[in-house]
N, C-alpha and C positions, 0 to 999 in steps of 0.2 A: 364635645357635644355632637359634632357632625358624625363622628365615628359611631356613637351610640345610636343616633338616628338611622344611620346607614345600615347598621347591623339589625335593627328592629324592623326594617322594611323588607318585605318578601322580594326575592330576585325578580319575579315577574313584574312587580310594580316598578322596580328600578329600571328594568328594560323598557317599560312603557314610558317612563319619564325621559329616558335617553332618546327614544324615538320622537317624542314630542319636542324635545329641545332641538334635535337635529332638523326636524321639519321647520320649526320656527326660525332657526338661524338661516336656513336655506331660503325661506319665503318672506322674510321680514322686509326685504327691499321693496317687494311688490305689494305687500299687505302688512303694514305695521301692527295691525290688530292681532296677528298670530303671536306676538310677544306677550299678550295678556296672560299666557300660561305662567309667566314669571311673577305675576302679582300674588301677594299673599291674600288668601281668602279665609277670613275668620268670621265666625258667627258671634254676635254679641251675647254677653251673658244676660240672663233674664233679670228684669228689675225686681225690686222687693215687692212692689204691688202686683207684678205678674206672677210671682211665686205665691203670694197670698191668694190671688184669684184661682190659680191652679189647685192649691190645697183645698180651697172651699169647694171647687167643682168636683175634684176627685173624692173628697170625703162624702159629698152628697150622693154621688153616683155609686159609691161602694157601700153605702149604708152605714159608714162610720159616723160616730157621734160628732156633732159640730164642735164639741168641746175640744177634741183632739186637734182639729184644724186651728181653733182659736189659740190653743197652747203653742202650737208651732209658729203661728203668726206673731204672738207676743214674744216668742223666743227670737224671731228675726228682728223685731223692733229693739229688743234689749241688745242684740249684737250690733245693730246699727248705732245705738247710743254709745256703746263701748268704743266703737271705732271713732266716733266723733269726739269722745272724751280723750282718747289717746292722741288724736291730732291736736286738740286744744292744749293738752299737757306738753306736747312737743313744742308747740308754738310759744308757750310761755317760757320755756327754758328751765334750767336747773335752779335759778335764783330769782323767783318772781318777787316783785316789789309788793309791799303791803298796799292793799286797796283801802281807801278811806271813804 
């Protein structure tokens, strides 16, 4: 995986990372905050409600019918229910007992 990532990154970015790492290793004794370059910085995925709001806002702004945004919103709800059902089925196991 590292090799694929390394091959995909331009050499200028690799050099920039090496310079940052060298500077951090040199200065970390005096200023530990320089090691923050090593922390992973990820953005969180949007929530279902955030996506719904975005769809409604973009459909209104673009003049698209509200029906299309509603269909997409319902599709997201269906997908969410599918995931919940799959989790429940996995939790029950292959041989569920009869419920009375």
